[in-house]
C-alpha positions in Angstrom: 21.6 146.3 -29.3 25.0 147.6 -28.2 27.2 149.1 -30.9 29.8 147.3 -33.0 32.4 149.5 -31.3 31.3 148.3 -27.9 31.3 144.7 -29.1 34.9 145.0 -30.3 35.9 146.8 -27.0 34.5 144.0 -24.9 35.9 141.3 -27.2 39.4 142.8 -27.0 39.3 143.0 -23.2 38.1 139.4 -22.8 40.7 138.0 -25.2 43.6 139.9 -23.6 42.8 138.9 -20.0 44.8 136.0 -18.7 42.7 135.1 -15.6 39.0 135.8 -15.6 36.3 135.4 -13.0 32.8 135.3 -14.5 29.7 135.9 -12.3 26.5 135.0 -14.2 22.8 135.0 -13.3 21.5 131.5 -12.3 19.2 130.9 -15.2 19.5 129.6 -18.8 20.3 133.1 -20.2 23.1 133.7 -17.7 24.6 130.2 -18.1 24.5 130.3 -21.9 26.1 133.8 -21.8 29.0 132.4 -19.8 29.4 129.3 -21.9 29.4 131.3 -25.1 32.0 133.8 -23.8 34.1 131.0 -22.4 34.9 129.9 -25.9 37.1 133.0 -26.3 38.6 133.1 -22.8 42.1 131.9 -22.1 41.4 130.9 -18.5 38.1 131.5 -16.6 36.3 130.5 -13.4 32.6 130.7 -13.6 30.2 131.4 -10.6 26.5 131.0 -10.9 24.9 133.7 -8.7 21.5 132.1 -8.0 20.5 133.6 -4.7 19.4 137.1 -5.5 18.8 139.6 -8.3 21.2 142.0 -6.5 24.9 141.2 -6.7 26.3 142.1 -3.3 27.2 138.9 -1.4 30.6 138.8 0.3 31.1 135.2 -0.7 31.7 136.3 -4.3 34.2 138.9 -3.2 36.1 136.3 -1.2 36.3 134.0 -4.2 37.6 136.9 -6.4 40.3 137.7 -3.9 41.3 134.1 -3.7 41.6 133.8 -7.5 43.1 137.3 -8.1 41.8 137.8 -11.6 42.9 140.5 -14.0 39.3 140.7 -15.2 35.8 140.2 -13.7 32.9 139.7 -16.1 29.4 140.1 -14.7 26.5 138.7 -16.9 22.8 139.2 -16.7 22.6 140.6 -13.1 19.9 143.3 -12.7 21.7 145.1 -9.9 25.3 145.3 -8.9 26.0 147.5 -5.9 28.7 150.2 -6.0 30.0 148.8 -2.7 30.5 145.4 -4.4 32.3 147.0 -7.4 34.6 149.0 -5.1 35.8 145.9 -3.4 37.1 144.4 -6.6 40.8 145.1 -7.5 40.5 144.2 -11.2 39.0 145.5 -14.4 35.2 144.9 -14.5 32.9 144.3 -17.5 29.2 144.2 -16.8 26.9 143.0 -19.6 23.2 143.3 -18.9 19.7 144.0 -20.3 17.7 145.1 -17.3 16.8 148.8 -16.4 20.1 150.7 -16.8 22.0 151.8 -13.7 24.9 154.2 -13.2 28.0 152.8 -11.6 31.7 153.9 -11.4 34.8 151.8 -12.2 33.0 149.4 -14.6 32.7 148.9 -18.4 28.9 148.7 -18.6 27.2 147.3 -21.7 23.4 147.5 -21.8 21.3 148.0 -25.0 18.7 149.8 -22.9 21.1 152.7 -22.4 20.2 153.8 -26.0 16.7 152.3 -26.3 14.8 151.6 -23.1 12.6 149.1 -24.9 15.6 147.0 -26.2 16.0 144.2 -23.8 18.0 142.0 -26.2 19.1 138.8 -24.3 22.5 138.8 -22.8 23.2 135.4 -24.5 22.7 137.1 -27.9 25.0 140.0 -26.9 27.7 137.4 -25.8 27.3 135.6 -29.1 27.9 138.8 -31.0 31.1 139.3 -28.9 32.3 135.7 -29.3 31.1 135.3 -32.9 30.7 131.5 -32.5 28.4 128.9 -31.0 25.1 130.5 -32.0 23.2 127.4 -30.9 24.3 128.0 -27.3 23.1 131.6 -27.5 19.8 130.4 -29.0 19.2 128.2 -25.9 19.8 131.2 -23.6 17.6 133.5 -25.7 14.8 130.9 -25.6 15.1 130.6 -21.8 14.6 134.4 -21.6 11.3 134.2 -23.5 12.6 135.9 -26.6 12.9 135.3 -30.3 16.1 136.0 -32.2 17.3 136.4 -35.8 19.8 133.5 -35.2 17.0 131.0 -34.8 16.6 130.4 -38.5 20.2 129.4 -39.1 20.3 127.3 -35.9 17.1 125.5 -36.9 18.4 124.8 -40.4 21.4 123.0 -39.0 19.9 121.3 -36.0 16.1 121.1 -36.6 15.2 122.3 -33.2 12.3 124.8 -33.7 10.2 124.5 -36.8 8.2 127.4 -38.1 6.9 129.0 -35.0 8.2 132.4 -33.8 6.2 132.5 -30.6 8.6 132.6 -27.6 6.3 130.6 -25.4 5.7 127.9 -27.9 9.4 127.6 -28.6 10.1 127.3 -24.9 7.5 124.7 -24.0 6.8 122.9 -27.3 10.1 122.6 -29.2 13.4 120.8 -28.9 15.1 124.1 -28.4 12.8 124.8 -25.5 13.7 121.5 -24.0 17.3 122.4 -24.2 16.6 125.7 -22.4 14.9 123.8 -19.6 17.7 121.3 -19.5 20.4 124.0 -19.1 18.3 125.7 -16.4 18.0 122.4 -14.5 21.7 121.9 -14.6 22.0 124.9 -12.2 19.9 123.1 -9.6 21.3 121.5 -6.5 24.5 121.7 -4.5 27.3 124.0 -5.8 29.7 121.1 -6.4 27.0 119.3 -8.5 26.3 122.5 -10.4 30.0 123.0 -11.2 30.2 119.4 -12.5 27.3 119.8 -14.9 28.4 123.2 -16.1 31.7 121.5 -16.9 29.9 118.8 -18.9 27.8 121.4 -20.8 31.0 123.2 -21.7 32.2 120.0 -23.4 29.1 119.6 -25.6 29.8 120.5 -29.2 26.4 119.7 -30.7 23.0 120.0 -29.0 22.0 116.6 -30.4 24.5 115.0 -28.0 22.0 115.8 -25.3 18.7 115.4 -27.1 19.7 112.1 -28.6 22.0 111.0 -25.7 24.6 110.2 -28.4 27.6 110.8 -26.1 28.4 109.9 -22.6 28.3 113.6 -21.5 25.0 114.0 -23.3 23.5 111.0 -21.5 24.7 112.2 -18.1 23.2 115.6 -18.6 19.9 114.2 -19.9 19.6 111.8 -17.0 20.1 114.6 -14.6 17.4 116.5 -16.4 15.0 113.7 -15.9 15.9 113.3 -12.3 15.4 117.0 -11.5 12.3 117.0 -13.7 10.4 114.6 -11.4 10.6 117.0 -8.5 9.6 119.9 -10.8 6.6 118.1 -12.1 5.3 117.4 -8.6 5.4 121.1 -7.8 4.0 122.2 -11.1 1.0 119.8 -10.8 0.4 121.0 -7.2 0.6 124.7 -8.3 -1.9 124.1 -11.2 -4.4 122.7 -8.6 -4.5 126.1 -6.9 -7.3 127.3 -9.2 -8.5 130.8 -8.7 -10.9 133.2 -10.4 -8.7 136.1 -9.2 -6.3 137.7 -11.6 -3.4 137.2 -9.2 -2.4 133.5 -9.1 -0.2 132.8 -6.1 1.5 129.6 -5.2 3.9 129.4 -2.2 5.8 126.2 -1.2 8.1 125.3 1.6 11.8 125.1 1.4 12.9 122.0 -0.6 16.3 121.0 -1.8 15.8 122.7 -5.1 14.3 126.0 -6.1 12.0 126.2 -9.1 10.4 129.6 -8.7 11.6 130.9 -12.0 10.8 127.8 -14.0 7.3 127.5 -12.4 6.4 131.1 -13.1 7.5 130.8 -16.7 5.4 127.8 -17.4 2.4 129.0 -15.5 2.3 132.4 -17.3 2.4 130.3 -20.6 -0.5 128.2 -19.4 -2.5 131.1 -17.9 -1.5 134.2 -20.0 -4.1 136.5 -18.5 -3.0 136.0 -14.9 -0.4 137.7 -12.8 1.7 134.8 -11.6 3.5 134.9 -8.2 5.5 131.9 -7.2 7.3 131.8 -3.9 9.6 129.5 -1.9 9.9 129.9 1.9 13.4 129.5 3.4 14.7 130.8 6.7 11.8 133.2 7.3 12.2 134.7 3.8 10.2 134.1 0.7 11.9 134.2 -2.7 9.4 135.3 -5.3 9.3 135.0 -9.1 6.6 137.2 -10.7 5.3 137.2 -14.2 2.6 139.2 -16.2 1.9 139.8 -19.9 -0.1 142.9 -19.1 1.4 145.0 -16.2 4.6 146.8 -15.4 5.6 144.5 -12.5 8.7 146.5 -11.5 6.7 149.6 -10.6 4.1 147.5 -8.8 6.7 145.5 -6.8 8.6 148.6 -5.9 5.5 150.3 -4.5 4.2 147.1 -2.8 7.6 146.7 -1.0 7.6 150.3 0.3 8.2 150.2 4.1 8.5 146.4 4.1 11.5 144.2 4.7 12.5 143.1 1.2 13.8 144.1 -2.3 13.2 143.2 -5.9 14.5 143.6 -9.5 14.3 142.3 -13.0 12.2 143.1 -16.1 8.9 144.9 -16.4 7.0 141.7 -17.2 9.3 139.2 -15.4 10.9 140.0 -12.1 12.0 138.6 -8.8 11.7 139.7 -5.2 12.8 138.7 -1.7 10.5 139.5 1.2 10.4 138.7 4.9 7.8 136.1 5.6 6.1 138.3 8.2 5.5 141.0 5.5 4.3 138.7 2.7 0.5 138.9 3.3 0.6 142.7 3.3 2.8 142.6 0.2 0.3 140.4 -1.7 -2.7 142.5 -0.6 -0.9 145.6 -1.9 -0.2 143.9 -5.2 -3.8 142.8 -5.6 -5.1 146.3 -4.8 -2.7 147.9 -7.4 -3.7 145.4 -10.0 -7.4 146.3 -9.5 -6.7 150.0 -9.8 -5.1 149.4 -13.2 -8.1 147.7 -14.6 
């Protein structure tokens, strides 16, 4: 975990800023990190960066120049290029929990700088900065396949978890897990729709508003979840049919309106814990991959498998993403399978 001094430093900078742009990863952890910090921000504009593990896109730079913030906060992005940082004419805070990187002109907070094994969820770090709304942070932590010391207090108040401490069971078998999936699904679709649902989530003061549909905002969010869920279930059932005796489980689907690679890989690694799960979505001659394994260091495998190919990757050792040109995908998969066999 980052130090109390660092927490105070980040808290002070965020509270002092008058106009903040927040760029957060497009998953439950990134979203909940933003929603938690937003509670102590005077004025903020949030951007869900869903397209890549690497933050480099010019579209975000253009938005930052348009808003002219005095602070830019980057949450849960594995890679932020120095070129991207150099184009920002404002103070930058970057809070992350992936493999540490060295960058100039940025306040960088990452628990792995002190302990490489400490990948404490960014949602939890943001909760420690904001010091409020622990239930929002708990949703993000759950979405990141982790267990946290805040769960006990959250469950005592809201009855969302029960006695289990298994991250997989919490995500797929409890009310807290359903909330994590709901929040993740609110990031699906067109940008204008995503902004609308993030706005509605920001107005939720009690998670039971959503689970019990006890308020209008809660009902709207839950109905959206059910709508998105229908498409997700179709893909999940289709993926499960791809039975294989091989250790590497691969499911690739064509471009659809909504991407579910992360959600599918999470649920499939829970259902098939001894497999290496590779889920891909084809779009514009590129394949976006979400890769999971409980056994192997995926980052080293992906890095080696991508060598000389058109593509890149990033993330955690047991849960990472990659982008690869469709023309190179077959070779990439063959390399991954070969490396897996060598490690057995």
